[in-house]
C-alpha positions as CSV (number, residue, x, y, z in Angstrom):
1,X,4.0,5.5,-9.0
2,X,0.8,5.3,-10.6
3,X,-2.7,4.8,-9.2
4,X,-4.5,4.1,-12.6
5,X,-7.4,6.3,-12.1
6,X,-9.5,6.3,-15.0
7,X,-11.0,9.7,-16.1
8,X,-14.2,11.1,-15.1
9,X,-16.4,13.0,-17.4
10,X,-19.9,14.4,-17.1
11,X,-21.7,13.7,-20.5
12,X,-24.7,15.2,-22.4
13,X,-27.8,13.3,-23.2
14,X,-26.9,12.9,-26.4
15,X,-23.8,10.9,-25.5
16,X,-26.1,8.2,-24.0
17,X,-26.3,7.3,-28.4
18,X,-24.5,4.8,-30.4
19,X,-21.3,6.1,-32.1
20,X,-20.0,8.3,-29.1
21,X,-17.0,8.2,-27.0
22,X,-18.6,5.7,-24.5
23,X,-18.8,1.8,-25.2
24,X,-21.2,0.8,-22.7
25,X,-24.5,2.4,-20.6
26,X,-25.6,1.4,-17.4
27,X,-28.8,2.9,-16.1
28,X,-29.2,2.9,-12.1
29,X,-32.4,3.7,-11.0
30,X,-35.1,2.5,-8.1
31,X,-37.4,0.6,-10.6
32,X,-38.3,0.3,-14.1
33,X,-40.7,3.6,-14.6
34,X,-41.8,5.6,-17.9
35,X,-38.8,7.8,-17.9
36,X,-36.8,4.8,-18.3
37,X,-38.7,3.2,-20.8
38,X,-38.8,6.5,-22.8
39,X,-34.8,6.5,-22.5
40,X,-34.1,3.3,-23.8
41,X,-37.2,1.7,-25.9
42,X,-35.5,-1.4,-26.7
43,X,-36.3,-2.5,-22.9
44,X,-40.2,-2.5,-24.0
45,X,-40.3,-5.7,-25.6
46,X,-39.0,-7.1,-22.5
47,X,-41.3,-5.6,-20.1
48,X,-43.9,-6.9,-22.2
49,X,-43.2,-10.4,-21.5
50,X,-41.4,-10.4,-18.0
51,X,-42.9,-8.4,-15.3
52,X,-40.1,-9.0,-13.3
53,X,-37.5,-7.5,-16.2
54,X,-35.2,-4.9,-14.8
55,X,-35.4,-5.7,-11.2
56,X,-31.9,-7.5,-11.1
57,X,-28.8,-6.6,-12.9
58,X,-28.9,-7.2,-16.3
59,X,-27.1,-6.7,-19.6
60,X,-29.0,-6.5,-22.9
61,X,-28.3,-5.9,-26.5
62,X,-29.5,-2.2,-27.8
63,X,-27.9,-0.7,-30.9
64,X,-29.2,2.8,-30.0
65,X,-26.9,3.3,-27.0
66,X,-23.4,3.5,-26.7
67,X,-21.2,0.5,-27.6
68,X,-24.7,-1.6,-28.1
69,X,-24.4,-2.7,-24.8
70,X,-27.2,-1.4,-22.2
71,X,-26.6,-2.8,-18.6
72,X,-29.7,-2.4,-16.4
73,X,-28.8,-1.8,-12.5
74,X,-31.7,-1.4,-10.1
75,X,-31.0,0.0,-6.5
76,X,-34.4,-1.3,-5.2
77,X,-36.2,0.9,-2.6
78,X,-34.5,4.0,-1.6
79,X,-37.2,5.2,1.0
80,X,-37.3,2.2,3.7
81,X,-36.2,3.0,7.1
82,X,-33.0,1.4,6.4
83,X,-32.2,2.4,3.3
84,X,-29.2,4.6,2.7
85,X,-26.9,5.9,0.0
86,X,-24.9,2.6,-0.1
87,X,-27.5,1.1,-2.7
88,X,-25.9,3.5,-5.4
89,X,-22.5,2.6,-4.3
90,X,-23.1,-1.5,-4.2
91,X,-25.2,-1.4,-7.7
92,X,-22.4,0.8,-9.7
93,X,-20.0,-1.7,-8.4
94,X,-21.8,-4.3,-9.4
95,X,-22.5,-3.1,-12.8
96,X,-19.2,-1.6,-13.3
97,X,-17.6,-5.7,-13.0
98,X,-20.6,-6.8,-15.6
99,X,-19.3,-4.2,-17.9
100,X,-15.7,-4.8,-18.0
101,X,-16.6,-8.4,-18.0
102,X,-18.5,-7.5,-20.9
103,X,-15.1,-5.7,-22.2
104,X,-16.2,-2.5,-21.6
105,X,-13.3,0.1,-21.3
106,X,-15.8,3.6,-21.3
107,X,-18.8,2.6,-19.4
108,X,-21.6,5.8,-19.0
109,X,-23.6,5.8,-16.1
110,X,-27.1,7.1,-16.7
111,X,-29.4,8.4,-13.5
112,X,-33.2,9.4,-14.3
113,X,-34.4,12.8,-13.2
114,X,-35.9,13.3,-9.3
115,X,-34.3,9.8,-9.0
116,X,-33.4,10.9,-4.9
117,X,-35.1,14.5,-5.3
118,X,-35.4,16.2,-1.8
119,X,-34.1,13.2,0.1
120,X,-31.0,14.6,1.9
121,X,-29.6,11.1,2.7
122,X,-29.2,10.9,-1.3
123,X,-27.5,14.5,-1.7
124,X,-24.4,12.9,-2.7
125,X,-25.3,10.0,-4.7
126,X,-23.7,10.5,-7.6
127,X,-20.3,10.8,-5.7
128,X,-21.3,7.7,-4.1
129,X,-21.9,5.8,-7.3
130,X,-18.8,6.9,-8.9
131,X,-16.7,5.8,-5.9
132,X,-18.3,2.7,-6.2
133,X,-17.9,2.3,-10.1
134,X,-14.3,3.3,-9.3
135,X,-13.7,0.6,-6.8
136,X,-14.6,-1.8,-9.6
137,X,-11.8,-1.2,-11.5
138,X,-9.0,-0.5,-8.9
139,X,-6.3,-3.2,-8.6
140,X,-3.8,-2.7,-5.4
141,X,-0.1,-2.5,-6.0
142,X,0.8,-6.2,-5.8
143,X,-1.9,-7.0,-8.5
144,X,-0.4,-4.3,-10.5
145,X,2.8,-5.5,-9.9
146,X,1.9,-9.0,-11.3
147,X,0.3,-7.7,-14.3
148,X,3.5,-5.7,-15.3
149,X,5.3,-9.3,-15.4
150,X,2.6,-11.0,-17.6
151,X,1.8,-7.8,-19.9
152,X,-1.7,-7.4,-19.0
153,X,-2.7,-3.9,-19.8
154,X,-5.3,-1.7,-17.5
155,X,-8.7,-1.8,-19.2
156,X,-11.0,0.9,-18.0
157,X,-10.1,4.2,-19.3
158,X,-12.7,6.3,-18.6
159,X,-16.3,6.9,-16.8
160,X,-19.0,8.8,-18.0
161,X,-21.9,10.4,-15.9
162,X,-25.5,12.0,-16.8
163,X,-27.9,12.7,-14.4
164,X,-31.0,14.7,-15.4
165,X,-31.4,17.8,-13.3
166,X,-28.5,17.5,-11.2
167,X,-25.9,20.1,-10.9
168,X,-22.3,18.4,-10.8
169,X,-19.9,20.9,-10.3
170,X,-15.9,20.6,-11.3
171,X,-15.6,20.9,-7.5
172,X,-17.3,17.9,-6.6
173,X,-16.0,16.0,-9.6
174,X,-12.4,16.9,-7.9
175,X,-13.4,15.7,-4.4
176,X,-14.5,12.2,-6.2
177,X,-11.2,12.2,-7.6
178,X,-9.5,13.2,-4.3
179,X,-11.3,10.8,-2.3
180,X,-10.6,7.8,-4.7
181,X,-6.9,8.5,-4.9
182,X,-7.2,8.3,-1.0
183,X,-8.9,5.1,-1.0
184,X,-6.6,3.8,-3.6
185,X,-3.5,4.6,-1.6
186,X,-5.1,3.0,1.6
187,X,-5.7,-0.1,-0.3
188,X,-2.5,-0.1,-2.1
189,X,-0.9,0.2,1.4
190,X,-3.7,-2.2,3.8
191,X,-3.9,-4.9,0.9
192,X,-0.7,-6.5,0.4
193,X,0.8,-9.7,2.0
194,X,2.7,-9.1,5.0
195,X,6.3,-9.4,2.8
196,X,5.1,-7.4,0.2
197,X,4.5,-4.4,3.0
198,X,6.5,-5.0,5.8
199,X,7.1,-1.8,7.6
200,X,10.1,-0.7,5.6
201,X,8.3,-1.4,2.4
202,X,5.2,0.6,3.7
203,X,7.3,3.5,4.6
204,X,9.2,3.1,1.7
205,X,5.9,3.4,-0.3
206,X,4.6,6.8,1.8
207,X,7.9,8.4,1.2
208,X,7.8,7.4,-2.7
209,X,4.2,8.7,-3.2
210,X,4.2,12.0,-0.9
211,X,7.6,12.7,-2.7
212,X,5.7,14.3,-5.7
213,X,3.0,16.0,-3.0
214,X,5.1,18.9,-2.3
215,X,2.1,20.3,0.1
216,X,3.4,17.2,2.6
217,X,6.0,17.1,4.4
218,X,7.4,13.1,5.1
219,X,9.7,12.3,7.7
220,X,10.6,8.9,8.8
221,X,12.7,7.5,12.0
222,X,14.6,4.3,10.9
223,X,17.2,4.5,14.0
224,X,16.5,1.7,16.2
225,X,17.5,3.1,19.2
226,X,15.7,6.3,19.0
227,X,12.5,4.3,18.3
228,X,13.3,2.3,21.3
229,X,13.6,5.8,23.1
230,X,10.9,7.8,21.6
231,X,8.4,5.1,21.5
232,X,9.1,2.4,24.0
233,X,5.6,0.4,23.8
234,X,5.7,0.6,20.3
235,X,9.4,-0.7,20.3
236,X,8.2,-3.5,22.5
237,X,5.9,-4.6,20.0
238,X,8.9,-4.7,17.3
239,X,11.4,-6.3,20.1
240,X,10.7,-9.7,18.6
241,X,11.1,-8.7,15.0
242,X,14.9,-7.3,15.5
243,X,16.5,-10.2,14.2
244,X,14.9,-10.2,11.2
245,X,16.4,-6.8,9.5
246,X,13.5,-6.7,6.7
247,X,10.8,-6.9,9.4
248,X,12.7,-3.8,11.5
249,X,9.9,-0.8,12.5
250,X,9.2,2.4,11.3
251,X,7.5,5.7,12.6
252,X,6.3,8.0,9.8
253,X,5.2,11.5,10.2
254,X,3.3,13.4,7.6
255,X,2.6,17.1,7.8
256,X,0.1,19.2,6.0
257,X,-0.2,23.3,6.6
258,X,-2.7,25.3,5.1
259,X,-0.8,27.9,2.8
260,X,-3.6,30.5,4.6
261,X,-3.2,30.3,8.6
262,X,-5.8,32.7,9.1
263,X,-8.4,30.6,7.7
264,X,-7.7,27.1,9.5
265,X,-10.5,26.0,12.0
266,X,-9.1,23.2,13.3
267,X,-5.6,20.9,13.5
268,X,-6.3,17.3,12.8
269,X,-3.7,15.2,14.4
270,X,-4.4,11.3,13.8
271,X,-2.1,8.4,14.6
272,X,-2.5,5.2,12.8
273,X,-2.0,1.5,13.6
274,X,0.3,-0.3,10.9
275,X,1.0,-3.6,12.2
276,X,2.1,-5.2,9.2
277,X,1.3,-8.9,10.7
278,X,-0.2,-10.2,13.7
279,X,1.2,-13.0,15.0
280,X,-0.3,-12.1,18.8
281,X,3.5,-12.4,19.9
282,X,4.1,-14.5,22.8
283,X,0.1,-14.7,23.7
284,X,-0.2,-16.4,20.1
285,X,-3.0,-16.5,17.8
286,X,-4.1,-19.9,18.0
287,X,-6.7,-22.0,16.2
288,X,-6.6,-20.2,12.6
289,X,-7.5,-16.7,13.9
290,X,-4.1,-15.6,12.8
291,X,-5.8,-15.4,9.1
292,X,-6.0,-12.1,7.3
293,X,-3.5,-10.7,10.1
294,X,-1.7,-8.9,7.2
295,X,-4.5,-6.5,7.3
296,X,-3.9,-5.4,11.0
297,X,-2.0,-2.3,9.2
298,X,-5.5,-0.4,7.6
299,X,-5.4,1.9,10.2
300,X,-2.1,3.2,9.1
301,X,-2.9,2.6,5.4
302,X,-6.3,4.6,6.0
303,X,-5.0,7.8,7.5
304,X,-2.2,7.8,4.7
305,X,-4.9,7.2,2.3
306,X,-6.4,10.5,4.1
307,X,-3.6,12.4,3.8
308,X,-3.5,11.5,0.3
309,X,-7.0,13.1,-0.4
310,X,-5.5,16.3,1.6
311,X,-2.8,16.7,-1.0
312,X,-5.0,16.4,-3.9
313,X,-7.5,19.5,-2.3
314,X,-5.3,21.1,-0.5
315,X,-7.7,22.5,1.6
316,X,-7.6,26.2,3.3
317,X,-9.3,25.3,6.8
318,X,-7.3,22.9,8.2
319,X,-3.8,21.4,9.4
320,X,-3.0,18.0,9.3
321,X,-0.4,16.0,11.0
322,X,-0.2,12.1,10.9
323,X,1.8,9.2,12.7
324,X,2.2,6.1,11.3
325,X,3.7,3.2,13.4
326,X,4.9,0.4,11.3
327,X,5.7,-2.8,13.2
328,X,5.2,-6.3,12.9
329,X,4.2,-8.4,16.3
330,X,6.1,-11.4,15.5
331,X,6.7,-14.2,18.2
332,X,10.2,-15.8,19.5
333,X,12.7,-15.8,22.1
334,X,13.1,-12.0,22.4
335,X,8.8,-11.5,22.3
336,X,8.0,-8.7,24.8
337,X,5.3,-10.9,27.2
338,X,2.6,-10.8,29.8
339,X,3.7,-9.4,33.3
340,X,6.3,-7.4,32.2
341,X,6.0,-3.7,33.0
342,X,7.2,-1.3,30.5
343,X,7.5,2.9,30.9
344,X,5.2,4.7,28.1
345,X,6.8,7.7,26.1
346,X,4.8,9.8,28.9
347,X,6.5,8.1,31.8
348,X,3.3,5.5,32.8
349,X,4.3,2.3,34.0
350,X,2.6,-0.1,31.7
351,X,1.5,-3.9,32.8
352,X,1.5,-5.8,30.0
353,X,-1.6,-8.2,30.3
354,X,-1.6,-9.8,26.7
355,X,0.6,-9.4,24.0
356,X,-2.3,-9.6,21.4
357,X,-3.2,-6.3,22.6
358,X,-0.4,-4.6,20.7
359,X,-2.5,-2.1,18.5
360,X,-2.9,-0.1,21.7
361,X,0.8,-0.2,22.4
362,X,1.8,0.6,18.9
363,X,-0.5,3.7,18.7
364,X,0.0,4.8,22.5
365,X,3.8,6.7,22.0
366,X,2.8,8.8,19.3
367,X,-0.5,9.8,20.5
368,X,1.8,11.0,23.5
369,X,4.0,12.7,21.0
370,X,0.8,14.5,19.5
371,X,0.1,15.6,22.8
372,X,3.1,17.4,23.3
373,X,2.9,18.9,19.9
374,X,-0.5,20.5,20.9
375,X,0.8,21.7,24.1
376,X,4.0,23.2,22.2
377,X,1.6,24.7,19.9
378,X,-0.6,26.3,22.5
379,X,2.7,27.5,23.9
380,X,3.5,29.4,20.8
381,X,0.2,31.0,21.2
382,X,-1.5,29.0,18.5
383,X,-4.9,28.4,19.9
384,X,-6.7,26.8,16.6
385,X,-8.9,24.2,18.3
386,X,-7.4,20.6,18.2
387,X,-8.9,17.3,17.3
388,X,-6.6,14.0,18.3
389,X,-7.6,10.4,16.5
390,X,-6.2,6.8,17.3
391,X,-7.4,4.6,13.9
392,X,-6.8,0.7,13.9
393,X,-8.1,-2.2,13.3
394,X,-8.1,-3.1,16.8
395,X,-10.2,-5.2,18.4
396,X,-12.6,-8.3,17.7
397,X,-14.8,-6.9,19.7
398,X,-15.6,-3.8,17.4
399,X,-17.1,-6.5,15.1
400,X,-19.0,-8.6,17.4
401,X,-20.6,-5.3,19.2
402,X,-21.4,-3.7,15.3
403,X,-20.4,-5.9,12.9
404,X,-19.2,-4.4,9.4
405,X,-19.4,-0.7,10.5
406,X,-16.7,1.8,11.9
407,X,-16.8,2.8,15.6
408,X,-16.0,6.0,17.0
409,X,-15.6,7.6,20.6
410,X,-15.1,10.4,22.2
411,X,-13.2,11.7,25.3
412,X,-15.2,14.4,27.2
413,X,-14.0,17.4,25.4
414,X,-14.4,15.5,22.0
415,X,-17.7,14.7,23.0
416,X,-18.4,18.2,23.6
417,X,-17.0,19.2,20.3
418,X,-19.6,16.4,18.7
419,X,-16.8,14.9,16.8
420,X,-18.2,11.4,16.8
421,X,-21.7,12.6,15.6
422,X,-19.5,14.4,12.6
423,X,-17.9,11.5,11.4
424,X,-20.9,9.4,11.5
425,X,-22.9,12.2,9.6
426,X,-20.1,12.6,7.3
427,X,-19.9,8.8,6.7
428,X,-23.6,8.6,6.3
429,X,-23.7,10.8,3.1
430,X,-20.4,9.2,1.4
431,X,-21.7,5.2,2.1
432,X,-19.2,4.8,5.0
433,X,-21.4,4.5,7.5
434,X,-20.1,5.0,11.7
435,X,-21.6,3.9,14.7
436,X,-21.3,6.3,17.8
437,X,-20.0,4.2,20.9
438,X,-19.3,5.8,24.6
439,X,-16.5,5.7,27.0
440,X,-17.4,5.4,30.2
441,X,-15.9,5.2,33.9
442,X,-16.3,1.3,33.6
443,X,-13.5,1.5,31.0
444,X,-11.3,3.5,33.4
445,X,-11.7,1.2,36.1
446,X,-10.8,-2.0,34.1
447,X,-6.9,-0.9,33.8
448,X,-6.5,0.9,36.6
449,X,-3.2,0.3,38.6
450,X,-4.2,-2.9,41.4
451,X,-0.7,-2.7,42.7
452,X,2.1,0.4,43.4
453,X,4.5,-1.4,40.7
454,X,2.3,-0.1,38.2
455,X,0.1,3.4,36.7
456,X,-1.9,1.4,34.3
457,X,-3.2,-1.9,33.0
458,X,-2.5,-2.7,29.3
459,X,-5.4,-5.6,29.2
460,X,-6.6,-8.5,30.5
461,X,-5.9,-12.1,29.3
462,X,-8.8,-12.7,27.2
463,X,-9.8,-12.0,23.4
464,X,-11.6,-8.6,23.3
465,X,-14.6,-10.5,21.8
466,X,-14.6,-12.4,25.1
467,X,-14.2,-9.5,27.6
468,X,-17.1,-6.9,28.3
469,X,-16.5,-3.6,26.6
470,X,-13.4,-4.9,24.7
471,X,-13.6,-2.0,22.1
472,X,-14.2,0.6,24.3
473,X,-11.6,0.0,27.5
474,X,-8.3,0.5,25.0
475,X,-9.4,3.9,24.4
476,X,-8.8,4.7,28.2
477,X,-5.7,2.8,28.1
478,X,-4.5,4.7,25.5
479,X,-6.0,8.2,27.1
480,X,-4.0,7.3,30.9
481,X,-0.9,5.6,29.3
482,X,-0.5,8.8,27.2
483,X,-1.3,10.9,29.8
484,X,-4.3,12.6,27.9
485,X,-6.4,11.7,30.4
486,X,-5.3,15.0,32.4
487,X,-6.7,17.3,29.8
488,X,-10.5,16.2,30.3
489,X,-13.4,18.4,31.4
490,X,-12.1,19.2,34.5
491,X,-9.4,21.2,33.3
492,X,-10.0,24.8,32.0
493,X,-11.7,24.6,28.4
494,X,-8.2,26.3,27.3
495,X,-6.4,23.0,28.6
496,X,-8.3,20.8,27.2
497,X,-7.5,18.3,24.2
498,X,-10.1,16.7,22.4
499,X,-9.3,12.9,21.9
500,X,-11.4,10.6,19.5
501,X,-10.9,6.7,18.6
502,X,-11.5,5.1,15.6
503,X,-11.8,1.6,15.6
504,X,-12.3,0.3,11.9
505,X,-12.0,-3.8,12.4
506,X,-15.4,-3.9,11.1
507,X,-15.2,-1.7,7.9
508,X,-11.7,-1.8,6.4
509,X,-12.9,-5.1,4.8
510,X,-15.5,-6.5,3.0
511,X,-17.7,-8.7,4.8
512,X,-16.5,-11.8,3.2
513,X,-14.1,-13.1,0.3
514,X,-14.7,-15.8,-2.6
515,X,-14.2,-19.2,-0.9
516,X,-11.4,-19.5,1.4
517,X,-9.8,-16.3,-0.1
518,X,-9.2,-13.1,1.8
519,X,-11.9,-10.6,1.6
520,X,-11.3,-7.1,-0.3
521,X,-9.8,-4.1,1.6
522,X,-12.5,-0.8,1.6
523,X,-10.4,2.2,2.1
524,X,-12.8,3.1,4.6
525,X,-12.8,5.5,6.4
526,X,-11.1,7.8,3.9
527,X,-14.4,9.3,2.9
528,X,-15.9,9.2,5.9
529,X,-12.9,11.5,7.0
530,X,-13.0,13.6,3.8
531,X,-16.7,14.0,4.2
532,X,-16.4,15.4,7.9
533,X,-13.1,17.4,7.9
534,X,-13.0,18.4,4.1
535,X,-15.9,19.4,2.2
């Protein structure tokens, strides 16, 4: 399985000239400066007659530079209150697309000296720039398969970069490659339509990809009877799909262990929501809002992508365990319905309020399993700090509340461990921004039992975007239904378990597509997780 990753090479100043290994030069800068004019004398004639020249993405012919193509790619202001490193990511992505359209297959990015000097917000601007460029020249697996059928070949072979005055080590370049590999796996899994990436095909992709990664242990639960017993809430969501064998559910487990256990500082447990299509179930998504629900698998896609990054970097300081809950939330005579009471893995009686709140159902039992693994490790004498995460395109409320940004929120032990602010800081430096939200007592009050027949209520009967605290209270549900609420701050520190919920409904895709088309899948939050836990 190839991800078609172009080679990235550090270039010298001399490589900017014509006749070198590159066929276009892309200059990235805030505004036209004397240094830029000195580096590319051909633009002097343009600046002399046009005061606005160089303030927008522009391609000019310049026989003195590699390939005879000079693309000017201005970031604009980098010092405003709301400016951040995404300006590099956005402009290099656009510039790379322009270079490809011009016929370039080996462009070289040039960054003037002191472009972001002494500004810690831009400490990784080269990495972010390269990730922007790489995003522009990637097609997910279903597109690559189509290209193979029609005989189209992949174009961009190499990307060079020259940043005057910036030390860019081999380790930093390896980190860029690893993050991009993770994003590409996430996009391969998250982008395709619901038939190309059914639960079964999703699991097959993961197995095939990690088969060549000896540091990752992979297992797939296929037995429907075992899934029903071990993951009863997930099984309830999948129940209606069981009449269609190709839509059968899967639960995938991935494990990475440091080869130097004494250096491990924390053990990360991730549960990813992989709803390959979400009709809403019996509470069907009406009025056109079913559109795009093939992307409801991006939580599982992103954590699988993060594990691909882990496999590339082989960090000494972390262990990682991942569960992917893969189901199709279909509608029909065997669908689970509101008012059902279903026992969770932890033994809690769950009153179903809305079958379109299926993501929390899919993740709760694997989250409970993570809790069990943590307790088993502690009983065996392993007291490495643990961090549990659920990652999902979970709620429309997340988009209503924070727009295009990922959201993270902590339980008490995770808040004390500063987990969400760490993710926010990591995302900030790699152009994958996060907002920090807060779990509060109202969230637990909403899902509290109202009768002796239930222990916890899954949801109300309204869309999350029409519900107060619609992205917060699902975490309270998962905490209670999994039994994690018994390991909070009211316990001795050694008995506490840190749990952070990550809602990427706003950041898993670009803001909009072209015309009526679906938006592009971003691969986030692979960069944020990599910056937070692997740098």
